N, C-alpha and C positions, 0 to 999 in steps of 0.2 A: 588256678586263680579264676575267679568269676567276676563279672561286671558288678554284681550286687554284693560285693564284699567291701568292708571298710578299708582294707588294705589297698584295693584297686581305686576306690573313690578318693582317698585322701593322701595316697603316696604315689602309686604307679602312674595313674593318669595325669595328675598335676606335674609330676617330674617329666613325663614324656612330652607334654605340651610345652613346658618351659624350655627344655633342651631343643625341641624341634623348631620352635619359633625364635630361639636365640641366634639362629643363623639364617642367612638368606641363600646360602649355597645349596642348590637342589640335590647335589650328590651327597652332601653331608646329611641332609634331611632324610634322604632315602636310607642311608646307613643307620641313622638313629631309629627309623621305623623298623628296619629289619632286626636290629639288635633287640629292641623292646619286644617285638613280636616273638622272637625266639625265647627270650626270658619268660614272657607270658606263657608260652606253650610248655616250657620246661619246668614251670613252677611245681607241677604235681609229680611228673615222671620224666626227669631229664633225659633218659635214654631214648625216648621217642623222637627227640629233636634230630638225632642221627638219621632215623628212618625218614623223617620229613625232608631233610636236606638232600638225602640220597635220592628220594623219589623225585624231588624237584630237578635235580641234576640229570636224571635219566630222561625226563620229559623235555627238559631244556635241549639236550642233545638230539632227541628224537624230532623236535620241532625244526632244528637246523638241518637235520638230515632230510626230512620230508620236503622242506623248501628247496634244498639244493637239487633234489631229484624230482621236483614237482612235475607232474604230467607223465612220468615214466612208471614202469612196473615196480621200480625199486622203492618209490615213495610209500607203497603199501607195506613194505617191511617196517617202516617207522610206526605206522598205525598198529600193525600186529605186535610190535615190540611194546608199545604203550599199553595196549589192551592186556597182553599177557602179564606184563609187570604189575600194572595197577590192580587189575582184577585178581591177579595172583596173590598180592599182599593182602588185598581185601578179604579174599576167601581164606587165606591162611590164618589171619588174626581174628576174623569175625565169624567165619562159618565152619572152620575145621572141626571144632568140638561137636557142633550140631550134626555135621555129616557123619562123623565116626559114631556118635550116639545112635543115629538111626541105622547105620550099618550093623552095629552090634544088636540092635533090637530086631532087625529083620533076619539076619543070618545067624543069630545066636552066638556071635563071636564075643571076644573079650579084649578088643583092641584098646589100648590106653589112649585117652584123650590128651592132646598136648597141653591144654590148659593155658593157652596164651592170654595175656591181658590184652584188652582192646585199647589200642592207641586212640586217645581223644581226637575227634574230628576227622578220622581217617576216611569215613564215608564222604565227607565234604571235599577234602582237598584232592582225593583221587578222582572224583567226578569233575572237579575244576580242571585238573591237568589233562584228563581225557578229552574234555570239550575243547581245550586249547589245541591239542595236536590234531584233532578232527577238523577244526576250523582252519588250521594251517594247510591241511591236506586238501580241503575244499577250495582253498584259495581265497577265503573270506578275510583272513588277516595275514600280516607278515610275521615271520618268526622273530621272537625277541632275541637280540644278539648279545645283550648284557645279562650275565647270569644273576647279578645282584638285583636287577629289575625283575627278572622272572621269579627269583626267590621271594621278593617282596609281594608279588602277585599271589603266590601260593601261601605265604606265611602271615599276611596281614592279620594281626590279632583281632581286629574288629569283627571279622567274619570267619576266622579260621576254624574254631572248634564247634560251632553250631549254626553256621550259615548267616545270611542267605548264601546260596551257591552263586558265586560271582564269576562271570565269564570274562576272559581276557579282553574280548572285543569291547565290553562295556566300560572298561577303565584303562584301555591301552594308552590313550592320550594323557590321562591323568598320572599314569605311571611315569611318563617322560617329563611332564611338567604340570604343576598345579599352582593355582593362584589363590591367594587369601582374599576373602571377601567377608566383611563383618556380618552381612545378612546371612550368608551361608553358615558361618560359625555359630551365629545366634540360633538359627533354625536347628542346627545340630545339637546344641545344648538343650533346646526345648524338646527335641525328639528323644534325647537320651533321658531327660528327667521324666518324660511321659512313660517311656519304657520301663524305667526303674520303678516307678510307682505301680505300674501294671504287675510287675514281677513280685515286688515286696508286699504291697498292700492288698493284692487280690490273689495272685497265683499261690503265694506261700501260705496265706490264710486258708484258701480253698483246699489246698493239698493237705494241710495239717488236720482239718476237720474231716475231709473225705476218708482219710486213713481209719478214722474211728468207725466207719461204716463198711469199708471195703476190705480192710486187712483184719478181719475178725473171724472168730469161730461162727460159721454160718448157722449153727443151731441156735445162736442167740440173736440172729438178725431178724429184722422186720421188713415187710414189703415196702412200706413208705420210706423207712430208713435206708434201704438199699437203693431205691430210686433217688433219694436225696443225696446219698454218697456219690452216685453216678453223675448227678447234675453238678455237684461240686467238682468232680474230676473233669467234667466237660469244661467248666470255667477255668480250672487250673491249667489244663493243657493248652487252651487258647491263649490265656494271658501270659503263661510261661513262654510259649513259642513266639507269640507276637511281641511280647515285651522284650525278649532278647533281640529280635529282629529290629525293633525300634531303636534299641541301644546301639546295635551294630551300625545301622544306617546313620544315626546321630553322630557316632564316633567318626565314621567315614567323612561326614561333612565337616567336622572340626579340623580334619587334616586335608581337606580338598578333594575327597573322593565322593562320587555320587552313585550309591548302590541302588538297584531297582527295588521297588516295593515287594514285600514277601507275603503280607496278609492284608486283605481288604474286607474287614468285617464279615467273615464267612458265615456267621450264624444268622445273618439276615437273608440268606439264600432261599430261593423258591424251588430249588431242585438240587439233586446231588451233582449234576453237571455243573451248575453254577457254583456250588460249594467248592468243587475242586478247581475252579478258576479263581477262587478267592483265597484258598488255603495253601500255604507253602508253595507259592507261585514259582519260585526259582527251581524247586524240585520237579514240579509238574511240567514246566517248560523244557527242562532238561530231558525228561523222558519223551516228551512230545517231539522235540527237535532231533534227538539222537537215537531214538528207538522206534517210536510210533510211526513217524513219517518215513524213515528208511524201510520199515517193514511193509509199507504200502498205505499207511494212514487210513483215510476214509475211502480211498479209491480201490483198494484191493484187500480182500479178506479183513474187513473192518473189525468184526467181532472177535476173530482170532487175535488180531493185533491188540485189542483192548484187554483180552485175557492175559496175553504175554506181558503187557505193560504193567498190569495190576498185580500179577504174580511178582514181578521184579520190584514194584513199589512196596509191596508187603515185605519181601525179603530184605530190601534196603534198610527198613526200619529195625530189623533184628533177626537173629538166627533162632527162630522159634516158630512152632506150628501156628501159634495164635496170630502172628504177624502175616503169615501166608494166608490164613483164613480171613483175616481182616482185609487183605488186598483182594481176595476173591469176592468177598462180601460186597465191597464197593464196586468192583468190576461188574458184578451181577446186576446191581441197581443201575449202573450207567448203561448197560446193554438194554435193560428193560425200558429205561427212559427213551432210548433211541428207537426201540421197537414200537411202543404204544403209549407210554405214560406222558410223553411230551405232547402228543395230540390230545390225549384225555384232559390234560391240564388247561388246554385252550378253552374248555367249557366250564371249569370250576373256579370258585372264588380264590383270590390270592392268599387269603388266610388259610385255606385248606392246603395250598401248596407249601406255605411256611410250616404248618403243623406236620405235614408229611415229611418234609426235609429234616426238621429237628428230631423227630422220632427216629428216623433212619440214622442220623448222625450220632445221637446220644447212645443208641444201642451199639453202634460201631465202636464207640470208645470203651464199652465193656469188653469187647473182643480184644481191643488193643491193650487193655489194662492187665488182664490175667494171662500170664505166660503159661500157667498150668491149665491144661484143657479140662481137667476134672473140676478145678475150682470154677472155671468159666461156666461149665455145665450146671454146677450147683447154684451159682449166682443167677443164671438165666431162669432157672426153675423158680427161684424166689421172686424175682421181679415180674415174672409172667403169672404168678399166683398158683403155680403147680406144686407148691410145697405146703407143709403144715405150719410154716412160720406165721406169727401173728401179723395183723395189718400194721400196727404201730405200737409205741409205748411212750411213757413219760419222758424218757431220755431224748428221743427223737424230737418230740414236741418242744422240749426245753431248749435244745440246741438250735432248732429252727427259729424260735421266737427271739432268742438272745442275739441272733445274727441277721434278723429280718432286714434292718436298714442297710447293712453291708451287702446283703444279697440283692436288694433292689438296686443299689448303686452298681454292683457288678454286672447285673443283667442289662442295665441301662447302657453301660460302657461297652457292651458287645455291639451296640449300634453306633452309627457315626455321630454321636452326640457332641464330641469334642470339636469335630470339624464344623458342625452346624453352629455351635456357640461362637466359634472363632470367626466364621463368616459373618454372623450377625453383628459381632463386635466391630468388625472392619467396616461394615455398612453404616453402622450408627455412629461410629467415632471416626471422624475424618482425620484427626490429628495423629500422625505417625508416631510422634514421641510418646503420646499417651498410650497408644497400643503397645509400644515397646515396653513401657513401664509396667503395664498390666501383665504382659508375658513374663517379664523378669520376676514379678511378684508371685505369679503362679508357679514358676519354676522353683523359686525359693521355698514356697509352701510344700510342693511335691517332694523336694529334696529333704526338707526337715522331717516330714512325715515318714519318708522311706528310711532315713538314717535312724530315726527314733525306733522304728520297728526292727531295724537290723541289730541294734545294740542289744546284746543278750540273747538274740535269736539263735536257735540251734537247728532250725529247719530252713535250709536255703539251697535246695538242689536246683540244677537246671536240667530239665527232663531230656532235652535233645543231646546232652553230652554223651548219653549212652548209645546214641545212634551213629 
């Protein structure tokens, strides 16, 4: 089940809200949330619920064990157990085929690949439980003593399958007790409708058009058409990821949870360093706090640490060489910025900084898109002009002109236009009731547009589900 489905919008979510707010008993509310979360997760492949619950139970016990023996050598056993178990299941389901495939290629063997299906959201919930046990070990949080509460932290459907990565410390108080506030609920609805619109009206459309230029026989491609397809994928991946995060954050607020921001208009960045402070913030801060800083951070072997972190970042996204290459690519640019680009940019105009950043980012999405290295190589030759492909053709021009207004809107929404207009409205309209009425009207319009586009639509993937 996905947030941008009619089943979720008109049955699952309304039923969950009605049952949740039909009682004031906080324990009953927690049970309702856990039950709905497990149903949501089990909708596609029910068998993976067993793995989710088992994983939560192991880390729940490890947390209690670590706290009991805190400050002693035995506490490390809990951390080791957590790392072996979580990284073990992650490698088994996500990376075993990739590892065996490369062993066969190098050693000329013929070992059968297990062919495990990838449990949805496994990369997210394993990282969440790892961060929990490490924080207990560090003494930053108390271990959760109620398994139901811990299971709710792990399984909350708002963020379970595609993030943001939520740390226990961020919502520990809200797990125990949450308070309903109309302003919070209203802002949650607004955030959800905004995210739904991003996903349905921009990401889905961008993705469906991008496929016409990226998933084709390259002998029929054009240089401008390939760049146009890559631009559309750049829009798709941002609005898909940030749209999902907006919906997750909005859903959290509807139920009294306050998740941290995950995307902050990354395409307005003036450097790659800034881009990664704005893109998938929850993943970036996880690697920073639990890998980069423990390795030594900026104080010891900084460049080595950056390489390790970005190798892991690439691998986290998928078991394929292109993701490793993608991680190395961005790690390379981050190191260059620290070495000399940052100082150089102090002397150049801000527009040049933006252009530099966008070119590096967009090219990086080409590496991210093509899991086949041969396809990636052929595509790069086309966009670099090192092939015999023509510059353009009538089909590219026609598709571009037919979508010009949608494209302008999409590019504009990459910038903080919504926040700017909202702040302007608040300054010019002093009446809170009028502002509320406008917000409600906007939400209704966004919802109607989104639902209209969803009816009869066959293209509605969430890209991060495969990570």
